[in-house]
LUMGU-555254 format. One record per residue (C-alpha): x, y, z. Coordinates in Angstrom, 3 decimals. Example, Ala and Ser with C-alpha at 12.3 -4.5 7.8 and 13.67 -1.06 7.14 Angstrom:
2
@xx=12.300, yy=-4.500, zz=7.800
@xx=13.670, yy=-1.060, zz=7.140
// end
This chain:
232
@xx=63.893, yy=-69.023, zz=-71.930
@xx=64.517, yy=-65.414, zz=-70.888
@xx=61.498, yy=-64.258, zz=-72.908
@xx=59.343, yy=-67.010, zz=-71.357
@xx=60.343, yy=-66.020, zz=-67.806
@xx=59.644, yy=-62.376, zz=-68.597
@xx=56.190, yy=-63.308, zz=-69.926
@xx=55.387, yy=-65.142, zz=-66.664
@xx=56.489, yy=-62.196, zz=-64.546
@xx=54.630, yy=-59.555, zz=-66.522
@xx=51.314, yy=-61.270, zz=-67.189
@xx=51.127, yy=-63.969, zz=-64.461
@xx=49.498, yy=-66.195, zz=-67.096
@xx=50.720, yy=-69.347, zz=-68.810
@xx=49.390, yy=-70.556, zz=-72.134
@xx=49.873, yy=-74.073, zz=-73.445
@xx=49.250, yy=-74.245, zz=-77.201
@xx=47.867, yy=-70.700, zz=-77.106
@xx=49.770, yy=-67.389, zz=-77.404
@xx=46.967, yy=-65.471, zz=-75.658
@xx=46.140, yy=-67.180, zz=-72.317
@xx=42.896, yy=-66.000, zz=-70.718
@xx=43.596, yy=-67.390, zz=-67.237
@xx=46.544, yy=-68.060, zz=-64.955
@xx=46.874, yy=-71.411, zz=-66.756
@xx=45.203, yy=-71.780, zz=-70.141
@xx=45.418, yy=-75.208, zz=-71.784
@xx=44.316, yy=-75.479, zz=-75.388
@xx=44.035, yy=-79.268, zz=-75.425
@xx=43.217, yy=-82.233, zz=-73.222
@xx=43.991, yy=-82.720, zz=-69.530
@xx=44.767, yy=-86.077, zz=-67.936
@xx=44.634, yy=-86.455, zz=-64.143
@xx=46.159, yy=-89.744, zz=-62.947
@xx=45.629, yy=-89.292, zz=-59.216
@xx=43.927, yy=-86.585, zz=-57.119
@xx=42.224, yy=-83.424, zz=-58.296
@xx=42.668, yy=-81.030, zz=-55.377
@xx=40.568, yy=-77.885, zz=-55.065
@xx=40.785, yy=-75.054, zz=-52.563
@xx=43.685, yy=-74.719, zz=-50.159
@xx=46.408, yy=-72.066, zz=-50.349
@xx=50.193, yy=-71.749, zz=-50.572
@xx=50.513, yy=-73.586, zz=-47.229
@xx=47.523, yy=-75.931, zz=-47.321
@xx=46.810, yy=-78.777, zz=-49.734
@xx=43.472, yy=-78.640, zz=-51.518
@xx=40.642, yy=-81.125, zz=-50.965
@xx=40.361, yy=-84.157, zz=-53.292
@xx=36.834, yy=-85.064, zz=-52.104
@xx=35.340, yy=-88.439, zz=-51.223
@xx=34.243, yy=-91.340, zz=-53.411
@xx=30.930, yy=-90.586, zz=-55.133
@xx=31.081, yy=-86.814, zz=-54.666
@xx=30.859, yy=-84.349, zz=-57.551
@xx=32.576, yy=-80.998, zz=-58.049
@xx=30.235, yy=-78.022, zz=-57.644
@xx=30.985, yy=-74.421, zz=-58.592
@xx=30.686, yy=-71.638, zz=-56.007
@xx=30.826, yy=-68.926, zz=-58.647
@xx=33.612, yy=-66.781, zz=-60.009
@xx=36.545, yy=-66.103, zz=-57.697
@xx=35.599, yy=-68.812, zz=-55.153
@xx=37.068, yy=-72.312, zz=-55.117
@xx=34.665, yy=-75.098, zz=-56.123
@xx=33.816, yy=-77.751, zz=-53.541
@xx=33.133, yy=-81.481, zz=-53.510
@xx=29.518, yy=-82.348, zz=-52.609
@xx=27.167, yy=-85.305, zz=-52.620
@xx=24.238, yy=-85.188, zz=-55.039
@xx=21.871, yy=-85.727, zz=-52.098
@xx=23.074, yy=-82.525, zz=-50.433
@xx=21.792, yy=-80.562, zz=-53.415
@xx=18.275, yy=-82.056, zz=-53.141
@xx=18.490, yy=-84.261, zz=-56.210
@xx=16.376, yy=-87.417, zz=-56.336
@xx=18.049, yy=-90.442, zz=-54.816
@xx=16.530, yy=-93.840, zz=-55.599
@xx=16.603, yy=-95.784, zz=-52.320
@xx=14.506, yy=-98.848, zz=-53.188
@xx=13.714, yy=-100.818, zz=-56.344
@xx=11.625, yy=-103.974, zz=-56.038
@xx=9.722, yy=-106.458, zz=-58.161
@xx=6.905, yy=-108.904, zz=-57.630
@xx=7.527, yy=-111.862, zz=-59.933
@xx=5.084, yy=-114.374, zz=-58.437
@xx=1.320, yy=-114.806, zz=-58.161
@xx=0.144, yy=-114.799, zz=-54.569
@xx=-1.414, yy=-117.006, zz=-53.467
@xx=-0.106, yy=-119.454, zz=-56.060
@xx=-3.237, yy=-121.587, zz=-55.701
@xx=-6.639, yy=-120.457, zz=-54.533
@xx=-7.381, yy=-116.766, zz=-54.221
@xx=-8.127, yy=-113.978, zz=-51.820
@xx=-11.818, yy=-113.527, zz=-51.086
@xx=-13.379, yy=-110.339, zz=-52.462
@xx=-16.271, yy=-108.411, zz=-50.976
@xx=-18.672, yy=-109.800, zz=-53.621
@xx=-20.519, yy=-106.492, zz=-53.434
@xx=-20.340, yy=-103.275, zz=-55.418
@xx=-18.997, yy=-100.723, zz=-54.804
@xx=-15.869, yy=-101.737, zz=-52.913
@xx=-16.271, yy=-100.902, zz=-49.243
@xx=-13.524, yy=-99.851, zz=-46.877
@xx=-13.263, yy=-103.054, zz=-44.827
@xx=-9.581, yy=-103.896, zz=-44.319
@xx=-10.475, yy=-107.589, zz=-44.048
@xx=-10.921, yy=-107.686, zz=-47.843
@xx=-7.553, yy=-106.023, zz=-48.574
@xx=-4.205, yy=-107.705, zz=-49.097
@xx=-0.680, yy=-106.298, zz=-48.943
@xx=1.237, yy=-106.280, zz=-52.212
@xx=4.541, yy=-107.980, zz=-51.362
@xx=7.639, yy=-107.470, zz=-53.518
@xx=9.531, yy=-110.745, zz=-53.396
@xx=12.622, yy=-109.359, zz=-55.180
@xx=14.568, yy=-106.381, zz=-53.808
@xx=16.856, yy=-105.183, zz=-56.607
@xx=18.170, yy=-102.216, zz=-54.650
@xx=17.766, yy=-101.017, zz=-51.085
@xx=19.647, yy=-98.283, zz=-49.222
@xx=19.147, yy=-99.138, zz=-45.567
@xx=20.399, yy=-95.718, zz=-44.516
@xx=17.003, yy=-94.451, zz=-45.707
@xx=14.537, yy=-97.304, zz=-45.212
@xx=14.178, yy=-101.036, zz=-44.618
@xx=11.782, yy=-103.559, zz=-46.126
@xx=10.148, yy=-106.667, zz=-44.674
@xx=9.416, yy=-109.070, zz=-47.543
@xx=7.149, yy=-111.139, zz=-45.271
@xx=4.791, yy=-108.394, zz=-44.120
@xx=5.317, yy=-106.009, zz=-47.062
@xx=6.057, yy=-103.136, zz=-44.663
@xx=8.552, yy=-100.360, zz=-45.420
@xx=10.088, yy=-98.690, zz=-42.340
@xx=11.619, yy=-95.217, zz=-42.664
@xx=15.129, yy=-94.744, zz=-41.261
@xx=15.961, yy=-91.225, zz=-42.462
@xx=13.223, yy=-88.576, zz=-42.134
@xx=12.279, yy=-86.617, zz=-45.229
@xx=10.070, yy=-86.603, zz=-48.309
@xx=9.718, yy=-89.895, zz=-50.185
@xx=8.324, yy=-90.402, zz=-53.677
@xx=6.591, yy=-93.815, zz=-53.797
@xx=5.697, yy=-95.189, zz=-57.241
@xx=4.221, yy=-98.743, zz=-57.322
@xx=2.762, yy=-100.709, zz=-60.229
@xx=0.383, yy=-103.530, zz=-59.227
@xx=-1.467, yy=-106.177, zz=-61.233
@xx=-4.369, yy=-108.487, zz=-60.415
@xx=-5.101, yy=-111.973, zz=-61.743
@xx=-8.843, yy=-112.782, zz=-61.879
@xx=-8.717, yy=-116.036, zz=-63.858
@xx=-10.012, yy=-118.209, zz=-61.027
@xx=-13.424, yy=-116.534, zz=-61.004
@xx=-16.070, yy=-118.589, zz=-62.849
@xx=-18.264, yy=-117.185, zz=-65.602
@xx=-20.631, yy=-114.545, zz=-64.284
@xx=-18.381, yy=-113.679, zz=-61.318
@xx=-15.622, yy=-111.562, zz=-62.837
@xx=-17.137, yy=-108.078, zz=-63.108
@xx=-16.309, yy=-105.813, zz=-60.190
@xx=-14.322, yy=-102.928, zz=-58.772
@xx=-10.625, yy=-102.818, zz=-57.910
@xx=-9.027, yy=-100.532, zz=-55.346
@xx=-5.268, yy=-100.087, zz=-54.877
@xx=-3.643, yy=-97.647, zz=-52.495
@xx=-0.470, yy=-96.517, zz=-50.766
@xx=-1.118, yy=-96.709, zz=-47.053
@xx=0.770, yy=-95.353, zz=-44.069
@xx=0.458, yy=-97.919, zz=-41.294
@xx=2.078, yy=-96.183, zz=-38.340
@xx=1.729, yy=-94.032, zz=-36.363
@xx=-1.881, yy=-94.010, zz=-37.684
@xx=-3.534, yy=-95.885, zz=-40.547
@xx=-3.767, yy=-93.339, zz=-43.383
@xx=-4.398, yy=-93.622, zz=-47.122
@xx=-1.774, yy=-91.545, zz=-48.954
@xx=-2.893, yy=-92.265, zz=-52.531
@xx=-5.450, yy=-94.526, zz=-54.165
@xx=-7.096, yy=-95.580, zz=-57.402
@xx=-10.453, yy=-97.258, zz=-58.026
@xx=-11.489, yy=-98.828, zz=-61.353
@xx=-14.553, yy=-100.769, zz=-62.507
@xx=-14.337, yy=-103.817, zz=-64.769
@xx=-16.830, yy=-105.829, zz=-66.836
@xx=-17.560, yy=-109.533, zz=-66.996
@xx=-14.693, yy=-111.822, zz=-68.108
@xx=-12.012, yy=-109.370, zz=-67.094
@xx=-9.122, yy=-111.711, zz=-66.387
@xx=-6.489, yy=-109.199, zz=-65.351
@xx=-5.987, yy=-105.544, zz=-64.525
@xx=-3.223, yy=-103.137, zz=-63.484
@xx=-2.878, yy=-100.003, zz=-61.395
@xx=-0.219, yy=-97.275, zz=-61.340
@xx=0.127, yy=-95.122, zz=-58.229
@xx=2.308, yy=-92.262, zz=-57.043
@xx=2.601, yy=-90.331, zz=-53.799
@xx=5.035, yy=-87.825, zz=-52.285
@xx=4.832, yy=-87.597, zz=-48.507
@xx=6.944, yy=-86.656, zz=-45.511
@xx=7.875, yy=-89.501, zz=-43.165
@xx=9.534, yy=-89.434, zz=-39.760
@xx=11.957, yy=-92.080, zz=-38.533
@xx=10.147, yy=-95.286, zz=-37.568
@xx=6.993, yy=-94.628, zz=-39.600
@xx=5.826, yy=-97.466, zz=-41.861
@xx=3.900, yy=-97.787, zz=-45.110
@xx=2.753, yy=-100.473, zz=-47.564
@xx=0.873, yy=-101.100, zz=-50.810
@xx=-2.652, yy=-102.542, zz=-50.400
@xx=-5.067, yy=-104.052, zz=-52.951
@xx=-8.615, yy=-105.437, zz=-53.066
@xx=-11.257, yy=-106.499, zz=-55.591
@xx=-14.978, yy=-107.121, zz=-55.247
@xx=-14.598, yy=-110.659, zz=-56.612
@xx=-11.972, yy=-113.243, zz=-55.719
@xx=-8.492, yy=-112.211, zz=-56.844
@xx=-4.801, yy=-113.002, zz=-56.851
@xx=-1.986, yy=-110.434, zz=-56.903
@xx=0.391, yy=-110.931, zz=-59.829
@xx=3.586, yy=-109.314, zz=-61.140
@xx=4.503, yy=-105.687, zz=-60.532
@xx=7.241, yy=-103.324, zz=-59.376
@xx=8.002, yy=-100.294, zz=-57.258
@xx=10.660, yy=-97.603, zz=-56.975
@xx=11.039, yy=-95.218, zz=-54.056
@xx=13.087, yy=-92.015, zz=-54.166
@xx=14.287, yy=-89.760, zz=-51.368
@xx=13.711, yy=-86.107, zz=-52.163
@xx=14.944, yy=-83.828, zz=-49.386
@xx=15.107, yy=-83.692, zz=-45.577
// end
């Protein structure tokens, strides 16, 4: 015991299962923490145990690490995941332009509505499953990645070939196309799909949606979307 106390006083280092400790406390083995893990503080102040969901981040050598949220370090945060599992309309179809190429008339476009919301963080945005409109709550950059499909089976022979146009559209404060894709398809095409992606800055209260149209009659079938928040 006397030798152990002398070792503590002379080297100010304690080794567990090691005769040559490299730090004030050097553990050559496993560590089990049953309750809090407190970092920082001093001889008169208790360290911080962080909040639920936070991770421990290093501040470099000689400085106490701190608890932070992943969002504070500009990592991607998925704020919405949705699916479209139905065909809309279930009977009948939307009317296409019946002319090539697709023109820009909004009257021929339909909003792609996700009828299943698997995840939504309302601190960042809200979603109206009736109108298909997303409304931004927290300003910042959003990465919008939808996948949309079309069902063309109701078109008779000789009326299937045409052009499809899908796009991510900001609705307010002004109607703006953020990303789009246009593809041409031959006769007896019975279905098609589009992948889109867009990263844009949105202010609080601004809205956006996914829009689709085809030159012939069409129905909108299954698809999905995920939206990530990037940084303020």
